[in-house]
C-alpha positions as CSV (number, residue, x, y, z in Angstrom):
1,M,147.1,112.8,140.1
2,N,145.5,115.1,142.7
3,T,142.3,117.1,142.7
4,K,143.9,120.3,141.6
5,Q,145.4,118.7,138.6
6,V,142.0,117.1,137.7
7,E,140.4,120.6,138.0
8,E,142.8,121.9,135.4
9,L,142.3,119.0,133.1
10,T,138.5,118.8,133.2
11,G,137.5,122.5,133.8
12,M,135.4,121.4,136.8
13,S,135.4,122.9,140.2
14,R,136.4,120.9,143.3
15,Q,132.8,121.0,144.6
16,N,131.4,119.5,141.4
17,I,134.0,116.7,141.4
18,R,133.1,115.9,145.1
19,Y,129.4,116.0,144.2
20,Y,129.8,113.5,141.4
21,E,131.7,111.2,143.8
22,R,128.8,111.4,146.3
23,M,126.4,110.6,143.5
24,G,128.3,107.4,142.7
25,L,129.5,108.6,139.3
26,L,133.2,108.5,140.3
27,E,135.3,106.3,142.6
28,P,138.9,107.5,142.6
29,A,141.6,105.4,144.3
30,R,143.1,106.4,147.7
31,D,146.8,106.8,148.6
32,D,147.6,104.3,151.3
33,S,150.1,106.6,153.0
34,N,147.8,109.7,153.4
35,A,144.3,108.6,152.1
36,Y,144.4,111.4,149.5
37,R,142.5,110.8,146.3
38,D,144.6,109.6,143.4
39,Y,142.7,110.2,140.1
40,S,143.6,108.0,137.1
41,E,143.4,108.8,133.4
42,E,140.2,106.8,133.3
43,D,138.7,109.0,136.1
44,V,139.6,112.1,134.1
45,R,138.0,110.7,131.0
46,R,134.9,109.8,133.0
47,L,134.6,113.3,134.4
48,K,135.0,114.8,130.9
49,L,132.2,112.5,129.7
50,I,130.0,113.6,132.6
51,R,130.6,117.2,131.8
52,M,129.8,116.7,128.2
53,L,126.6,114.8,129.0
54,R,125.6,117.5,131.5
55,M,126.1,120.1,128.8
56,L,123.6,118.1,126.8
57,D,121.1,118.6,129.7
58,M,121.1,114.9,130.5
59,P,119.8,114.0,134.0
60,L,122.3,112.5,136.4
61,K,120.3,109.3,136.7
62,D,120.7,108.7,133.0
63,I,124.5,109.5,133.3
64,W,124.7,107.0,136.2
65,D,123.1,104.3,134.0
66,I,125.8,105.0,131.3
67,V,128.8,104.9,133.6
68,N,127.5,101.8,135.3
69,E,126.9,100.1,132.0
70,K,123.1,99.8,132.5
71,V,122.5,101.3,129.1
72,S,124.8,102.1,126.2
73,L,126.0,105.6,125.5
74,R,124.5,105.5,122.0
75,E,121.0,104.6,123.4
76,A,121.1,107.2,126.1
77,V,122.2,109.9,123.7
78,R,119.5,109.0,121.2
79,H,116.9,109.2,123.9
80,Q,118.2,112.6,125.1
81,K,118.1,113.8,121.5
82,E,114.4,113.0,121.3
83,I,113.8,114.9,124.6
84,L,115.6,117.9,123.2
85,Q,113.7,117.8,120.0
86,A,110.4,117.7,121.9
87,Q,111.6,120.7,123.9
88,Q,112.5,122.4,120.6
89,R,109.0,121.9,119.3
90,Q,107.6,123.4,122.4
91,L,109.9,126.4,122.2
92,N,109.0,127.0,118.5
93,A,105.3,127.0,119.4
94,A,106.0,129.4,122.3
95,I,108.0,131.7,119.9
96,E,105.1,131.6,117.4
97,V,102.7,132.8,120.1
98,C,105.1,135.5,121.3
99,T,105.3,136.7,117.7
100,S,101.6,136.9,117.4
101,I,101.2,138.8,120.7
102,G,104.0,141.2,119.5
103,R,101.9,142.0,116.4
104,E,98.9,143.0,118.5
105,K,98.1,146.7,118.4
106,D,96.2,146.6,121.6
107,D,98.1,146.2,124.9
108,R,95.2,144.0,126.2
109,P,95.3,141.0,123.9
110,D,92.7,138.2,123.9
111,V,94.2,136.2,126.8
112,D,91.5,133.5,126.6
113,G,92.0,133.1,122.9
114,Y,95.7,132.7,123.2
115,L,95.3,130.3,126.2
116,S,92.9,128.1,124.1
117,R,95.3,128.2,121.2
118,M,98.3,127.2,123.3
119,E,96.4,124.4,125.0
120,M,95.3,123.1,121.6
121,M,98.9,123.3,120.2
122,E,100.1,121.5,123.3
123,R,97.5,118.7,123.0
124,N,97.8,118.2,119.3
125,G,101.6,118.7,119.1
126,G,102.2,116.7,122.2
127,L,100.1,113.8,121.0
128,F,101.7,113.6,117.6
129,A,105.2,114.2,119.0
130,R,104.7,111.4,121.5
131,F,103.6,109.1,118.7
132,V,106.5,110.0,116.5
133,D,109.0,109.7,119.4
134,D,107.6,106.3,120.5
135,Y,107.6,105.0,117.0
136,K,111.2,106.1,116.5
137,Q,112.2,104.4,119.7
138,V,110.5,101.2,118.7
139,V,112.2,101.3,115.3
140,H,115.5,101.8,117.0
141,E,114.8,98.9,119.4
142,E,113.9,96.6,116.5
143,Q,117.1,97.5,114.6
144,E,119.1,96.4,117.7
145,R,116.7,93.7,118.8
146,K,117.9,90.9,116.6
147,F,121.2,89.6,115.3
148,S,122.3,86.3,113.6
149,F,125.4,84.5,112.7
150,Y,126.5,81.3,111.1
151,T,128.5,78.5,112.6
152,E,130.4,75.6,111.0
153,N,129.9,73.4,114.0
154,P,126.8,71.1,114.3
155,V,124.3,72.3,116.9
156,N,122.4,69.2,117.9
157,T,122.4,69.4,121.7
158,A,121.9,72.1,124.3
159,A,125.6,71.9,125.3
160,A,126.6,72.4,121.7
161,F,124.2,75.4,121.4
162,E,125.7,77.0,124.6
163,K,129.2,76.4,123.3
164,V,128.5,78.2,120.1
165,L,126.9,81.1,121.9
166,R,129.8,81.5,124.3
167,K,132.3,81.5,121.5
168,Y,130.3,84.3,119.7
169,A,130.2,86.4,122.9
170,A,134.0,85.8,123.5
171,D,134.8,86.8,119.9
172,D,132.7,90.0,120.4
173,G,134.4,90.8,123.7
174,Q,131.2,90.6,125.8
175,K,130.3,88.9,129.0
176,F,128.1,85.8,128.7
177,H,125.8,84.1,131.2
178,M,123.5,81.2,130.4
179,L,120.0,81.6,132.0
180,K,118.1,78.6,130.5
181,K,119.4,75.8,128.4
182,G,117.4,73.9,125.7
183,K,116.3,74.1,122.1
184,Y,115.5,77.8,122.5
185,P,118.0,78.9,125.2
186,E,117.9,82.2,127.1
187,F,121.2,84.0,127.9
188,M,122.7,87.3,128.9
189,M,125.2,88.9,126.7
190,G,126.5,92.2,128.1
191,T,123.6,93.7,129.9
192,E,120.8,92.3,127.7
193,T,118.8,89.1,127.8
194,Y,118.4,87.2,124.6
195,T,116.6,84.1,123.2
196,A,118.2,82.0,120.5
197,V,117.0,79.6,117.9
198,R,118.8,77.4,115.5
199,V,117.8,77.3,111.8
200,L,119.1,75.1,109.0
201,E,119.5,77.3,106.0
202,K,120.3,76.2,102.5
203,R,122.6,78.7,100.8
204,K,123.4,78.8,97.1
205,D,127.1,78.1,97.3
206,D,126.9,75.3,99.9
207,E,125.8,71.8,99.1
208,K,124.9,71.1,102.8
209,P,122.6,73.3,104.8
210,S,124.4,75.8,107.1
211,V,123.5,76.3,110.7
212,K,122.2,79.8,111.4
213,I,121.8,81.1,114.9
214,V,119.2,83.8,115.3
215,C,119.2,85.8,118.6
216,E,116.5,88.2,119.7
217,K,116.5,90.5,122.7
218,K,114.0,89.1,125.1
219,E,112.6,92.3,126.4
220,P,112.9,95.8,125.1
221,D,114.7,98.5,127.0
222,Q,112.1,100.1,129.3
223,R,114.6,102.3,131.1
224,N,112.4,105.4,130.8
225,G,109.2,103.5,131.5
226,R,107.1,106.1,129.7
227,M,105.7,103.9,126.9
228,P,102.8,101.5,127.8
229,A,103.3,97.9,126.8
230,K,100.2,97.8,124.6
231,R,101.4,100.9,122.7
232,R,104.9,99.4,122.3
233,R,103.4,96.2,121.0
234,A,101.1,98.0,118.5
235,L,104.0,100.2,117.2
236,R,106.2,97.2,116.9
237,G,103.5,95.5,114.8
238,I,103.2,98.5,112.6
239,H,107.0,98.7,112.1
240,I,107.2,94.9,111.3
241,V,104.3,95.1,108.8
242,A,105.7,98.2,107.1
243,T,109.1,96.6,106.9
244,N,107.9,93.4,105.4
245,I,105.7,95.1,102.9
246,R,108.8,96.9,101.6
247,R,110.9,93.8,101.9
248,Y,108.4,91.8,99.8
249,G,107.7,94.7,97.5
250,R,107.0,92.7,94.3
251,K,104.5,90.5,96.0
252,S,102.9,93.4,97.7
253,I,102.6,95.3,94.4
254,L,101.2,92.1,92.7
255,N,98.6,91.8,95.5
256,L,97.7,95.5,95.2
257,I,97.3,95.3,91.4
258,L,95.2,92.1,91.5
259,S,92.9,93.7,94.1
260,M,92.6,96.9,92.1
261,L,91.7,95.1,88.9
262,T,89.2,92.9,90.7
263,V,87.4,95.8,92.4
264,M,87.3,97.7,89.1
265,I,85.6,94.7,87.5
266,L,83.3,94.5,90.5
267,A,82.6,98.2,90.3
268,F,81.5,97.9,86.7
269,Y,79.4,94.8,87.6
270,I,77.7,96.4,90.6
271,G,77.3,99.6,88.6
272,N,75.5,97.6,85.9
273,I,73.2,96.2,88.5
274,A,72.5,99.6,90.0
275,G,72.0,101.1,86.5
276,T,69.5,98.3,85.6
277,R,67.6,98.9,88.9
278,R,67.6,102.6,88.2
279,Q,66.3,101.9,84.7
280,L,63.5,99.8,86.1
281,A,62.6,102.5,88.6
282,E,62.7,105.3,86.0
283,M,61.1,103.5,83.1
284,P,57.5,104.2,84.2
285,E,58.3,107.9,84.2
286,E,60.0,107.7,80.8
287,F,57.1,105.7,79.1
288,T,53.6,107.0,78.6
289,I,51.1,104.3,78.1
290,S,48.1,105.7,76.2
291,G,44.9,104.1,75.1
292,E,42.0,104.7,72.7
293,I,38.5,103.3,72.4
294,W,37.7,101.7,69.0
295,N,34.9,99.6,67.7
296,G,35.0,95.9,68.2
297,C,36.8,95.0,64.9
298,G,39.4,97.8,65.2
299,E,38.3,99.8,62.1
300,M,37.1,103.1,63.7
301,N,38.1,105.3,66.6
302,H,35.9,108.3,65.7
303,G,32.2,108.6,65.2
304,L,31.5,105.9,67.7
305,F,28.9,105.4,70.4
306,I,30.6,105.2,73.8
307,S,28.1,104.7,76.6
308,H,27.9,106.8,79.7
309,Q,28.5,103.6,81.8
310,V,32.0,103.3,80.2
311,L,32.6,107.0,80.6
312,D,31.7,107.0,84.3
313,A,33.9,103.9,85.0
314,L,36.9,105.5,83.3
315,Y,36.5,108.9,85.0
316,E,36.1,107.2,88.4
317,S,39.2,105.0,88.1
318,P,42.4,106.5,89.7
319,L,44.4,104.4,87.2
320,I,43.1,106.3,84.2
321,G,43.9,109.9,83.6
322,S,44.3,112.6,80.9
323,I,41.0,111.6,79.3
324,A,40.4,113.3,76.0
325,E,36.7,113.0,75.2
326,S,34.9,114.3,72.1
327,A,31.2,114.1,70.9
328,E,30.2,114.8,67.3
329,L,27.2,116.6,66.0
330,T,26.3,117.5,62.5
331,G,24.4,120.4,61.0
332,N,24.7,123.5,58.9
333,I,24.5,127.3,59.2
334,A,20.8,128.3,59.7
335,M,19.1,129.6,56.5
336,D,18.0,132.9,58.0
337,D,21.6,133.5,59.3
338,L,23.1,132.5,55.9
339,D,20.6,134.8,54.0
340,S,21.5,137.8,56.1
341,R,25.2,137.0,55.7
342,D,24.8,136.7,51.9
343,V,22.9,140.0,51.7
344,D,25.5,141.8,53.7
345,S,28.3,140.4,51.5
346,G,26.4,140.8,48.2
347,E,27.3,137.2,47.2
348,S,23.8,135.6,46.9
349,D,23.6,132.9,44.2
350,G,20.1,132.0,43.0
351,E,21.1,128.5,42.1
352,D,22.4,127.7,45.6
353,A,19.6,129.4,47.5
354,G,18.0,127.1,50.0
355,E,20.9,124.6,50.0
356,T,23.7,124.7,52.6
357,E,26.6,122.3,53.0
358,K,26.6,120.0,56.0
359,I,29.3,120.6,58.6
360,S,30.8,118.8,61.6
361,L,30.4,120.3,65.1
362,T,32.5,118.4,67.7
363,G,32.6,118.9,71.4
364,V,36.0,118.6,73.0
365,N,37.5,118.8,76.5
366,R,41.2,118.8,75.6
367,T,43.4,119.9,72.8
368,E,44.5,116.3,72.5
369,C,41.1,115.4,71.1
370,L,42.5,116.6,67.8
371,E,45.7,114.9,66.8
372,G,48.8,117.1,67.0
373,M,46.8,120.2,68.0
374,Q,48.7,122.8,70.2
375,N,47.4,125.9,71.9
376,E,49.7,127.9,69.6
377,D,47.5,126.7,66.6
378,I,44.6,128.8,67.9
379,T,44.0,132.5,67.3
380,W,41.9,133.7,70.2
381,E,39.7,136.7,70.6
382,D,40.8,139.1,73.4
383,E,40.8,137.8,76.9
384,M,40.0,134.3,75.7
385,D,42.1,131.1,76.2
386,W,41.5,127.3,76.3
387,E,40.4,127.4,79.9
388,S,37.9,130.3,79.3
389,F,36.7,128.5,76.2
390,Q,35.8,125.4,78.2
391,E,33.9,127.4,80.8
392,S,31.9,129.4,78.1
393,S,28.4,128.4,77.2
394,D,28.2,130.1,73.8
395,A,31.7,130.2,72.4
396,C,33.0,128.1,69.5
397,L,36.1,127.6,67.5
398,V,36.1,127.4,63.7
399,S,38.7,126.0,61.4
400,D,40.6,128.5,59.2
401,T,39.3,126.9,56.0
402,F,35.7,127.0,57.2
403,A,36.1,130.6,58.3
404,E,37.4,131.6,54.9
405,E,34.6,129.8,53.0
406,S,31.8,131.0,55.3
407,G,33.1,134.5,55.8
408,L,33.2,134.1,59.6
409,S,35.5,136.2,61.7
410,I,36.4,136.2,65.4
411,G,33.6,137.8,67.4
412,D,30.9,136.9,64.9
413,A,27.7,135.2,66.1
414,V,26.5,132.3,64.0
415,R,23.3,130.1,64.3
416,F,23.5,126.5,63.4
417,D,20.7,124.0,62.6
418,L,21.9,120.9,64.6
419,A,21.3,117.1,64.2
420,R,22.9,114.0,65.6
421,Y,23.1,110.3,64.5
422,S,21.7,107.6,66.7
423,Q,22.5,103.9,66.4
424,G,20.1,101.3,65.3
425,L,20.1,97.5,64.9
426,A,22.8,96.9,67.5
427,G,24.9,99.8,66.3
428,V,25.2,98.6,62.8
429,T,23.0,101.3,61.2
430,L,22.6,105.0,61.8
431,T,19.6,107.3,62.0
432,R,19.7,111.1,61.8
433,E,17.8,113.0,64.5
434,E,17.2,116.7,64.3
435,L,18.0,118.9,67.3
436,M,17.0,122.4,68.2
437,P,19.2,125.2,66.6
438,E,21.8,127.0,68.7
439,T,23.7,130.3,68.3
440,F,27.4,130.6,69.1
441,R,30.0,133.3,69.1
442,V,33.3,132.7,67.2
443,A,35.9,132.9,70.0
444,G,38.8,131.8,67.9
445,I,40.1,130.2,64.7
446,Y,42.3,127.1,64.7
447,K,44.7,125.9,62.0
448,E,43.8,122.8,60.2
449,A,46.3,120.0,59.8
450,V,46.7,117.8,56.7
451,G,46.1,114.1,57.3
452,R,44.9,114.6,60.8
453,D,43.3,111.4,62.3
454,G,39.6,112.0,62.7
455,G,39.7,114.9,60.2
456,N,39.4,118.7,60.9
457,P,35.9,119.5,62.3
458,E,34.6,122.8,60.9
459,V,33.4,123.8,64.4
460,L,34.7,123.0,67.9
461,L,32.5,123.4,70.9
462,P,33.2,122.9,74.7
463,L,32.3,119.4,75.6
464,D,29.9,120.5,78.4
465,V,28.0,122.6,75.9
466,V,27.4,119.5,73.7
467,K,26.3,117.5,76.7
468,G,23.9,120.4,77.5
469,I,22.5,120.2,74.0
470,Y,21.8,116.5,74.4
471,E,20.1,117.1,77.7
472,K,18.0,120.1,76.3
473,N,16.8,117.9,73.5
474,D,16.1,115.0,75.9
475,K,18.6,112.7,74.2
476,V,20.9,110.1,75.7
477,Y,24.5,111.3,75.5
478,F,27.2,109.2,73.8
479,A,30.8,110.1,73.3
480,S,32.1,109.8,69.8
481,A,35.8,109.3,70.6
482,L,38.0,108.9,73.7
483,S,41.6,108.5,74.5
484,F,43.4,108.3,77.9
485,E,46.7,107.6,79.6
486,V,47.5,105.0,82.3
487,T,48.5,107.0,85.4
488,D,50.9,104.4,86.7
489,P,52.5,102.1,84.2
490,M,53.7,99.8,87.0
491,M,50.0,99.1,87.7
492,L,49.2,98.2,84.1
493,N,47.5,94.9,84.9
494,E,45.2,96.7,87.4
495,A,44.5,99.3,84.8
496,K,43.5,96.6,82.3
497,K,41.2,95.1,84.8
498,A,39.6,98.5,85.4
499,L,39.0,98.8,81.6
500,S,37.6,95.3,81.5
501,D,35.3,96.0,84.4
502,A,34.1,99.1,82.5
503,G,32.9,96.8,79.7
504,L,35.8,97.3,77.3
505,K,37.3,94.4,75.5
506,E,40.3,93.6,73.4
507,I,39.9,94.3,69.7
508,I,39.0,91.2,67.6
509,Y,40.1,91.9,64.1
510,G,37.7,90.5,61.5
511,S,34.7,90.6,63.7
512,P,31.5,92.3,62.4
513,N,31.7,96.0,62.0
514,S,29.6,98.3,64.2
515,Y,29.6,101.8,65.6
516,V,29.7,100.7,69.2
517,G,32.8,101.9,71.1
518,I,33.6,98.7,73.0
519,G,37.2,97.9,72.0
520,V,40.3,99.3,73.6
521,K,43.8,99.6,72.2
522,L,46.8,100.2,74.5
523,T,50.3,101.3,73.5
524,D,51.9,99.1,76.1
525,S,53.9,96.7,74.0
526,V,57.2,98.7,74.0
527,F,56.9,99.3,77.7
528,I,56.3,95.6,78.5
529,R,59.2,94.5,76.3
530,S,61.5,97.0,77.8
531,M,60.5,96.1,81.4
532,E,60.8,92.4,80.7
533,S,64.2,92.8,79.1
534,A,65.5,95.0,82.0
535,D,64.1,92.6,84.5
536,R,65.7,89.6,82.9
537,S,69.0,91.4,82.8
538,L,68.7,92.3,86.5
539,T,67.8,88.7,87.5
540,L,70.8,87.4,85.5
541,L,73.2,89.9,87.0
542,E,72.0,89.3,90.6
543,S,72.0,85.5,90.2
544,F,75.7,85.5,89.3
545,L,76.6,88.0,92.1
546,P,77.0,85.3,94.9
547,F,79.3,83.3,92.6
548,I,81.4,86.3,91.9
549,F,81.9,86.9,95.6
550,L,82.6,83.2,96.1
551,I,85.4,83.6,93.5
552,V,86.7,86.6,95.4
553,A,86.7,84.6,98.7
554,A,88.5,81.8,96.9
555,A,91.0,84.3,95.6
556,G,91.4,85.6,99.1
557,Y,92.2,82.1,100.2
558,I,94.4,81.0,97.3
559,I,96.6,84.2,96.8
560,P,97.7,84.3,100.5
561,S,98.2,80.6,100.5
562,L,100.7,80.9,97.6
563,L,102.4,84.0,99.0
564,F,102.8,82.6,102.5
565,Q,104.4,79.4,101.4
566,N,108.0,80.8,101.6
567,R,107.3,82.5,104.8
568,R,107.0,79.4,107.0
569,E,110.6,79.6,108.2
570,E,110.2,83.2,109.1
571,Y,107.0,82.4,111.0
572,A,108.7,79.5,112.8
573,V,111.6,81.6,113.9
574,M,109.3,84.3,115.3
575,R,107.4,81.6,117.2
576,A,110.6,79.9,118.4
577,L,111.9,83.2,119.8
578,G,108.8,83.6,121.9
579,T,106.4,85.7,119.8
580,G,102.8,84.5,120.3
581,S,101.0,82.7,117.5
582,R,98.2,85.2,117.4
583,F,100.6,88.1,117.1
584,C,102.6,86.4,114.4
585,S,99.5,85.5,112.4
586,L,98.1,89.0,112.8
587,L,101.3,90.5,111.4
588,L,101.3,88.2,108.3
589,Y,97.6,88.8,107.9
590,A,97.9,92.6,108.1
591,E,100.8,92.8,105.7
592,H,98.8,90.9,103.2
593,I,95.5,92.7,103.8
594,L,96.8,96.3,103.8
595,P,98.1,96.2,100.1
596,A,94.9,94.4,99.1
597,A,92.8,97.1,100.9
598,A,94.9,99.9,99.2
599,G,94.5,98.2,95.8
600,A,90.8,97.7,96.3
601,L,90.4,101.4,97.3
602,A,92.3,102.4,94.1
603,G,90.0,100.2,92.1
604,A,86.9,101.7,93.6
605,V,88.2,105.2,92.9
606,A,89.0,104.2,89.3
607,G,85.4,102.8,88.9
608,M,84.0,106.0,90.3
609,A,86.2,108.1,88.0
610,A,85.0,106.0,85.0
611,D,81.4,106.9,86.1
612,A,80.6,103.2,86.6
613,V,79.4,103.7,90.2
614,D,78.6,106.7,92.4
615,V,80.5,107.4,95.7
616,G,78.1,105.3,97.8
617,D,78.3,102.2,95.5
618,A,82.1,102.6,95.2
619,F,82.6,102.3,98.9
620,L,80.0,99.5,99.0
621,V,82.0,97.6,96.5
622,W,85.2,98.3,98.3
623,G,83.7,97.2,101.7
624,L,82.1,94.0,100.3
625,Y,85.3,93.0,98.4
626,L,87.4,93.6,101.5
627,A,85.1,91.7,103.8
628,V,84.8,88.7,101.5
629,Y,88.6,88.8,100.7
630,M,89.5,89.0,104.4
631,L,87.4,85.9,105.1
632,G,89.3,84.0,102.5
633,A,92.6,85.3,103.7
634,A,91.7,84.4,107.3
635,A,91.0,80.8,106.3
636,A,94.3,80.7,104.5
637,M,96.1,82.2,107.6
638,W,94.4,79.6,109.9
639,R,95.6,76.8,107.7
640,F,99.0,78.3,107.3
641,G,99.9,78.1,111.0
642,R,99.1,74.4,111.3
643,F,102.7,73.0,111.0
644,S,105.5,71.8,113.2
645,I,107.9,74.7,114.1
646,A,110.7,72.3,114.9
647,A,110.3,70.4,111.6
648,V,110.4,73.7,109.6
649,L,113.5,74.9,111.5
650,S,115.3,71.6,110.8
651,H,114.1,71.4,107.2
652,R,112.2,68.2,107.9
653,D,108.9,69.6,106.7
């Protein structure tokens, strides 16, 4: 048919038809008599195909590849679809920006802001879109990359191998050209180059193994040339790993569950170690080790004679703190003060005139000097508190019982005849010594407690006041009772040495009784037992930790070894088809490690949710498990690849 007829059939102009001829897309026959073009039905079909592809915005170069059978129509259309989808994303982003600009009330929008936004969208969208497009392309290539078929004929020689391949190509209606003969021949079928391998495969229904021919495209189609080889290789690896994880789903799930359970157990184990360490670190803060000075036989802790050498040593030691010191005096209300108080109250009794009851006056520096005493137990006069009381030189506190019996009230002044006891005969006997009388003001009344250790003194004085009385009367000062706390329980041994250096000794029960304050009693037994128990637990837990990770490494070796046993033929086929040993090993290794890593992460999160470990310890457990497990799996993978590929393919191994 002539050009005019072709124009009517295709809807193309004469100029377009001539242009496609010049571009090599069409070669019509010529009439021998007049050299006019004679278009065939095939030429018309090709022109319609060209018009259709041009309407799809396909470049002429790609159309030339199609009509010259350099690439299949399906492949070219798929690639063009990806290009159109990328353009569609760009158009959608541009439409979104146009919509935003249209909503602006000001005719002068923020141009810099929109430019930054568009550049960001272009970078992010372009990068992600390229990744998705490249991955889709690799997936498509992998789907068309490999094919296989069975043959009834034995394939024991290179000639037999070539004969089988030629027959398959002929049956499929494709051109065949042998490039390299051998056990792993290379050939062209159609426009693609393939490598083939023969595998003996035992099928259920057949008694004898069948011959399976596996063919793989030697090089992927790089017609567009826009994907770097390294990226193609990486994306291919990702696709193969993801496909095999799905393909061996049960084994992958088993691997994941085992890793999850193992890491959960490890999380609780590591959490137990961390908890024990935390307990050891916090135990000194939770325990208070206190001490008291007693006499040598452990019968008295009040009314003692504690020398100033002991006191100076304890106050100077940084390991001893919260010292509660008291000093006891004895005495009675002075007669002249008592007579005037009786006259004022009208309660004089002739029989008791000239006789007064002895009372205890005790100097204290802390409320802890009286067992269980709190600041709330004291009723103070106005503008008076414990600190002011300690700084006063004439204030005293009286017990509520004594105040009631003696008629004393807050603010009253009272004069006391004072005395003290001194030790004689190595502290075994006591001698009373009179002191000068003193007058004090009742600054408060404290509440007595039943059964209080050391009793309830009728009068409490500031400790410095009592020391001043000793000095005024030219007497050597002795404390009557003393308690303290160890400032740092973790330095308990050093504190004991400081006490020993101060002249204090352990109590020897059954030794001779005396009033000398030379023995010391510490409440350290519970602390020591708790620390020793926690330390033993920590040592035991830490000693087993290397064995636990050794078991994890062994599991990392054994589990992959078992799971990889039925993958030897698959590995051998990949190696025979030209895939490098390192790449093959990396793929198998990755498809085993990824489910293990996911399961380990799930186990770490579960341990964290159960409050066994905190976030830091959870990721530490996950990382340690993965590192040790990967070492075991790497050893298994190294051993796995040490076999004969030919022996596996022929079922001789």
